[in-house]
C-alpha positions in Angstrom: 19.1 36.9 -11.0 17.9 33.6 -12.3 16.9 33.3 -16.2 14.5 30.9 -17.1 14.5 29.2 -20.7 12.3 26.7 -21.9 13.6 25.2 -25.1 10.5 23.2 -26.9 11.1 19.0 -27.1 12.2 18.9 -30.6 14.8 22.1 -29.6 15.8 19.9 -26.8 16.1 16.9 -29.1 18.5 19.1 -31.6 20.2 20.5 -29.1 21.1 16.7 -27.4 22.1 15.3 -31.2 24.0 17.9 -32.3 26.4 18.2 -28.6 26.5 14.1 -28.7 27.5 14.2 -32.5 30.4 16.5 -31.0 31.9 14.6 -28.4 31.7 11.4 -30.5 33.9 13.0 -33.5 36.3 14.7 -30.8 36.7 11.0 -29.3 37.6 10.3 -32.8 39.4 13.0 -34.0 42.6 12.6 -31.3 45.6 13.6 -32.3 44.1 16.3 -34.2 45.3 19.8 -34.2 42.1 21.7 -32.3 41.9 23.5 -35.5 41.2 20.9 -37.2 38.7 19.6 -35.2 37.2 22.5 -35.3 36.5 22.9 -39.1 35.9 19.0 -39.2 33.0 19.9 -36.7 31.7 23.0 -38.2 31.5 21.0 -41.9 29.8 18.2 -40.4 27.3 19.9 -37.9 26.7 22.3 -40.7 25.7 19.6 -43.7 24.7 17.0 -41.5 21.8 15.0 -43.6 25.4 14.3 -46.4 27.2 13.0 -43.6 24.4 10.2 -42.2 24.4 9.9 -46.0 27.7 8.9 -45.8 27.8 6.8 -42.7 24.9 4.6 -44.1 26.3 3.6 -47.5 29.6 2.5 -45.7 27.6 0.6 -43.0 25.7 -1.0 -46.1 29.4 -2.1 -47.4 30.7 -2.8 -44.1 27.6 -5.1 -43.7 27.9 -7.1 -47.5 31.6 -7.8 -46.2 33.8 -4.9 -47.6 36.4 -4.1 -44.8 35.7 -0.4 -43.3 38.7 0.9 -45.0 37.6 0.5 -48.8 34.2 1.0 -47.5 35.2 4.5 -46.8 37.0 5.0 -49.4 34.5 4.5 -52.1 31.6 5.9 -50.4 33.4 9.0 -50.5 34.8 8.7 -53.4 31.7 9.1 -54.8 30.9 11.9 -52.8 33.6 13.4 -53.8 32.5 16.1 -55.4 30.1 17.7 -52.9 32.8 17.4 -50.1 34.7 19.7 -52.2 31.8 22.3 -52.2 31.5 22.2 -48.6 35.4 22.6 -47.4 36.4 25.2 -50.0 
């Protein structure tokens, strides 16, 4: 028996975006234990707007001449309370 599932275009876009995000994050998390990878992936997928905003601000600082580590630390520090809340 074959079941055909029709998915609307916006839903397909979201599913594709989530799949690509998971693959990208997994490639960045090589060497991290699988349980920790899943925890991080879950947090990011549940809060995509926050992490998109963080990534955008980091990129802006890098374009302004700051190195990636300093930019990341500065921006993550700005969102420290929000990150603590979602990691609980």
